PADREN-358452 format. One line per 2 residues: number of its first residue (from 1); for each residue x, y, z of C-alpha. Coordinates in Angstrom, 3 decimals. Last residue first. Layout:
<fimars>
NUM = X,Y,Z | ...
</fimars>
This chain:
<fimars>
292 = -6.335,4.232,-0.606 | -8.995,6.905,-1.243
290 = -8.261,9.709,1.227 | -4.540,9.261,1.582
288 = -4.238,8.859,-2.184 | -6.205,12.030,-2.866
286 = -4.077,14.015,-0.411 | -0.876,12.743,-2.044
284 = -2.124,13.652,-5.526 | -3.215,17.114,-4.370
282 = 0.072,17.805,-2.602 | 2.370,16.411,-5.310
280 = 0.620,18.221,-8.142 | 0.583,21.441,-6.125
278 = 4.274,21.131,-5.283 | 5.285,20.751,-8.936
276 = 2.919,23.505,-10.102 | 4.471,26.068,-7.770
274 = 8.028,25.042,-8.649 | 7.314,25.383,-12.354
272 = 5.778,28.829,-11.817 | 8.976,30.122,-10.187
270 = 11.389,27.599,-11.709 | 11.224,28.633,-15.365
268 = 10.782,32.414,-15.273 | 13.025,32.472,-12.189
266 = 15.850,30.758,-14.101 | 15.289,32.964,-17.173
264 = 15.752,36.054,-14.947 | 18.652,34.728,-12.839
262 = 20.924,33.843,-15.771 | 23.899,35.608,-14.230
260 = 23.568,36.061,-10.473 | 27.189,35.362,-9.500
258 = 28.168,37.974,-12.105 | 26.400,40.525,-9.899
256 = 29.277,40.378,-7.388 | 31.997,41.401,-9.829
254 = 33.549,39.967,-12.985 | 37.152,39.040,-12.142
252 = 37.084,38.820,-8.344 | 33.492,37.557,-8.015
250 = 33.928,34.975,-10.794 | 37.203,33.777,-9.267
248 = 35.693,33.550,-5.760 | 32.657,31.630,-7.036
246 = 34.995,29.221,-8.833 | 36.994,28.705,-5.633
244 = 33.731,28.000,-3.822 | 32.650,25.257,-6.227
242 = 35.917,23.615,-7.221 | 37.833,23.491,-10.504
240 = 37.211,26.491,-12.766 | 40.446,27.301,-14.575
238 = 41.207,23.914,-16.110 | 43.759,24.418,-18.896
236 = 43.637,22.248,-22.026 | 41.574,24.774,-23.969
234 = 41.689,28.224,-22.305 | 38.418,29.769,-21.110
232 = 37.052,26.377,-19.932 | 33.946,24.966,-21.619
230 = 31.009,24.139,-19.323 | 30.887,21.794,-16.316
228 = 32.932,24.002,-13.992 | 31.488,27.305,-15.232
226 = 27.919,25.932,-15.242 | 28.268,24.605,-11.673
224 = 29.709,27.886,-10.405 | 26.759,29.772,-11.930
222 = 24.295,27.321,-10.357 | 25.985,27.612,-6.953
220 = 25.635,31.404,-7.207 | 21.968,30.761,-8.166
218 = 20.949,29.166,-4.868 | 19.412,32.140,-3.052
216 = 17.581,33.698,-5.996 | 16.220,30.357,-7.204
214 = 14.976,29.419,-3.707 | 13.206,32.781,-3.440
212 = 11.458,32.270,-6.790 | 10.474,28.644,-6.182
210 = 9.013,29.475,-2.764 | 7.233,32.589,-4.074
208 = 5.514,30.513,-6.762 | 4.679,27.749,-4.273
206 = 3.080,30.266,-1.888 | 1.058,31.736,-4.753
204 = -0.008,28.297,-6.002 | -1.089,27.248,-2.501
202 = -3.233,30.340,-2.008 | -4.522,30.173,-5.597
200 = -5.713,26.592,-5.025 | -7.369,27.642,-1.772
198 = -9.061,30.520,-3.604 | -10.429,28.096,-6.188
196 = -11.527,25.551,-3.576 | -13.374,28.131,-1.389
194 = -12.829,27.088,2.240 | -9.587,29.044,2.433
192 = -6.832,27.728,4.723 | -5.204,30.389,6.901
190 = -1.646,31.549,6.089 | 0.758,30.212,8.746
188 = 0.778,26.529,7.770 | 1.364,27.397,4.124
186 = 4.233,29.677,5.179 | 6.054,26.803,6.894
184 = 5.305,24.215,4.192 | 6.425,26.434,1.324
182 = 9.418,28.097,2.962 | 11.054,24.875,4.133
180 = 10.275,22.921,0.973 | 11.780,25.493,-1.395
178 = 14.454,26.885,0.932 | 15.960,23.470,1.716
176 = 15.218,22.196,-1.787 | 17.141,25.047,-3.415
174 = 20.048,24.945,-0.959 | 20.604,21.212,-1.419
172 = 20.053,21.285,-5.175 | 22.540,24.064,-5.935
170 = 25.037,23.140,-3.238 | 25.166,19.491,-4.247
168 = 25.444,20.590,-7.887 | 28.377,22.841,-6.960
166 = 30.056,19.951,-5.113 | 29.427,17.627,-8.072
164 = 30.995,19.988,-10.612 | 32.760,17.174,-12.387
162 = 31.017,13.812,-12.219 | 31.276,12.710,-15.856
160 = 34.878,13.844,-16.067 | 37.105,15.843,-13.766
158 = 35.386,14.565,-10.625 | 35.505,10.976,-11.826
156 = 33.985,9.028,-14.711 | 36.772,9.623,-17.218
154 = 37.956,12.763,-19.008 | 38.687,11.679,-22.590
152 = 36.707,8.442,-22.885 | 33.940,9.331,-20.404
150 = 33.435,12.810,-21.888 | 33.453,11.449,-25.465
148 = 30.979,8.691,-24.557 | 28.605,11.273,-23.049
146 = 28.903,13.437,-26.168 | 28.226,10.499,-28.483
144 = 25.240,9.498,-26.338 | 23.754,13.004,-26.342
142 = 24.220,13.385,-30.086 | 27.011,15.508,-31.505
140 = 26.043,18.971,-32.806 | 26.177,19.792,-36.514
138 = 22.404,19.435,-37.006 | 21.750,21.817,-34.088
136 = 23.912,24.525,-35.649 | 27.101,25.148,-33.705
134 = 26.984,27.126,-30.483 | 27.879,24.248,-28.129
132 = 27.333,25.430,-24.537 | 23.999,23.615,-24.350
130 = 25.660,20.301,-25.245 | 28.342,20.609,-22.551
128 = 25.678,21.719,-20.071 | 23.499,18.667,-20.753
126 = 26.355,16.141,-20.534 | 27.516,17.445,-17.154
124 = 23.909,17.761,-15.938 | 23.184,14.092,-16.689
122 = 26.229,13.107,-14.610 | 24.964,15.373,-11.786
120 = 21.390,14.055,-11.615 | 21.679,11.210,-9.097
118 = 24.197,12.802,-6.720 | 22.190,16.028,-6.768
116 = 18.966,14.256,-5.724 | 20.585,13.035,-2.512
114 = 21.797,16.538,-1.639 | 18.387,17.993,-2.459
112 = 16.504,15.413,-0.381 | 18.743,16.129,2.602
110 = 18.289,19.886,2.329 | 14.520,19.473,2.014
108 = 14.454,17.302,5.131 | 16.459,20.030,6.901
106 = 13.995,22.730,5.827 | 10.864,20.732,6.662
104 = 12.256,19.744,10.086 | 13.245,23.344,10.848
102 = 9.636,24.466,10.478 | 8.273,21.536,12.495
100 = 10.640,22.401,15.380 | 13.381,19.885,16.010
98 = 13.699,17.455,18.929 | 14.651,14.485,16.782
96 = 12.430,11.443,16.170 | 10.431,13.337,13.519
94 = 13.735,13.916,11.762 | 13.616,10.342,10.490
92 = 10.078,10.805,9.167 | 11.005,14.059,7.405
90 = 14.086,12.402,5.923 | 11.846,9.681,4.499
88 = 9.277,12.118,3.091 | 11.966,14.240,1.452
86 = 13.677,11.054,0.216 | 10.562,10.010,-1.696
84 = 9.892,13.508,-3.027 | 13.292,14.320,-4.522
82 = 14.367,10.743,-5.318 | 11.280,9.953,-7.388
80 = 11.385,13.312,-9.143 | 15.048,12.872,-10.120
78 = 14.819,9.153,-10.963 | 11.991,9.817,-13.458
76 = 13.308,13.095,-14.884 | 16.911,12.039,-15.540
74 = 16.257,10.780,-19.075 | 14.298,13.938,-19.921
72 = 17.030,16.060,-18.322 | 19.677,14.293,-20.479
70 = 17.609,14.511,-23.719 | 17.149,18.299,-23.790
68 = 20.814,19.174,-24.332 | 20.122,21.541,-27.201
66 = 16.444,22.403,-27.383 | 16.735,26.154,-27.988
64 = 19.055,25.468,-30.915 | 16.163,23.543,-32.433
62 = 14.695,26.835,-33.629 | 17.788,27.750,-35.611
60 = 21.414,28.000,-34.519 | 22.553,31.409,-35.778
58 = 19.294,33.374,-36.086 | 17.333,31.593,-33.329
56 = 20.274,31.720,-30.913 | 20.878,35.396,-31.677
54 = 17.233,36.430,-31.332 | 16.760,34.560,-28.031
52 = 20.016,35.944,-26.610 | 19.201,39.486,-27.747
50 = 15.836,39.325,-25.977 | 17.500,38.300,-22.715
48 = 20.045,41.099,-23.087 | 23.439,42.006,-24.544
46 = 24.602,38.446,-25.181 | 28.261,37.555,-24.772
44 = 30.147,35.677,-27.514 | 32.989,38.194,-27.773
42 = 33.585,37.981,-23.986 | 34.740,41.461,-22.994
40 = 31.287,42.163,-21.552 | 31.736,39.519,-18.862
38 = 32.698,35.853,-19.020 | 29.834,33.991,-20.662
36 = 29.168,30.652,-18.962 | 26.202,31.829,-16.872
34 = 24.457,33.676,-19.698 | 24.604,30.614,-21.968
32 = 23.320,28.373,-19.162 | 20.289,30.606,-18.560
30 = 19.535,30.759,-22.305 | 19.553,26.960,-22.554
28 = 17.366,26.676,-19.444 | 14.888,29.197,-20.862
26 = 14.668,27.153,-24.075 | 13.976,24.062,-21.903
24 = 10.748,25.500,-20.488 | 8.044,23.914,-22.640
22 = 9.634,20.509,-23.269 | 11.002,20.305,-19.717
20 = 7.652,21.295,-18.186 | 5.815,18.605,-20.155
18 = 8.308,15.999,-18.953 | 7.977,17.235,-15.367
16 = 4.177,16.976,-15.377 | 4.419,13.368,-16.518
14 = 7.171,12.689,-13.952 | 5.236,14.369,-11.132
12 = 2.138,12.302,-11.899 | 4.256,9.153,-11.851
10 = 5.809,10.227,-8.532 | 2.402,10.895,-7.016
8 = 1.358,7.341,-7.980 | 4.580,5.608,-6.914
6 = 4.606,6.776,-3.302 | 1.081,5.758,-2.419
4 = 1.509,2.488,-4.306 | 4.631,1.692,-2.282
2 = 2.769,2.443,0.948 | 0.000,0.000,0.000
</fimars>
């Protein structure tokens, strides 16, 4: 019975996640491009969000916005399953500790994010390398060719298919900690509305703010991750190696705001996406508890 309760919300999350990926992937491509460009002196830098969309469409075609889409699609099932299953398990474990309910949600979210990061990082390495490629879509290597190239030339370790793991741990851990912690704490503070439509809007609004705040707080880790997993400034020389050292280099060379590159497309994707993800999980879980 418990397995069925877990699987059904996860399946709904996966279906919703696949639709979200197909609709929102262009924003993820643009976000990555902004994060890997190194200031205004970079000849490939985009002037604005609109300029990035126009340039990609003009030079790489419509499918340029879907570069690297296969890795997140492949990772969607294990990612959603790990995120929500481990969140519930960590929450149960923390129930035996003398923590406040608010802190329990945040710590359980942190644990689920760290676990999720280990699962998705290899997929992220391949995705970022494909998104950074500015050739026409038809000239780009396939996902499997790119993955094989990374494994052959760089290996499976922290300089190959698992490079940037510490930054990915930070990105997912911080995001889920804020995301789950803020959502469930604020939801318990704001009174429940008896009108179904208004109750839906209440939860959606809290989820939207949760995803937005989490994106703002964790984006320095996202920038560091993209720099480590993306192309290095000088071929053959690894400039961006570890998470916090990469942040320090970006801050020193490009300024504080450089740690927030790609924030607008990230919020456009994860703000509403985060709201819908939690709503699907909540309503599906409530239905299962009531009917099963």
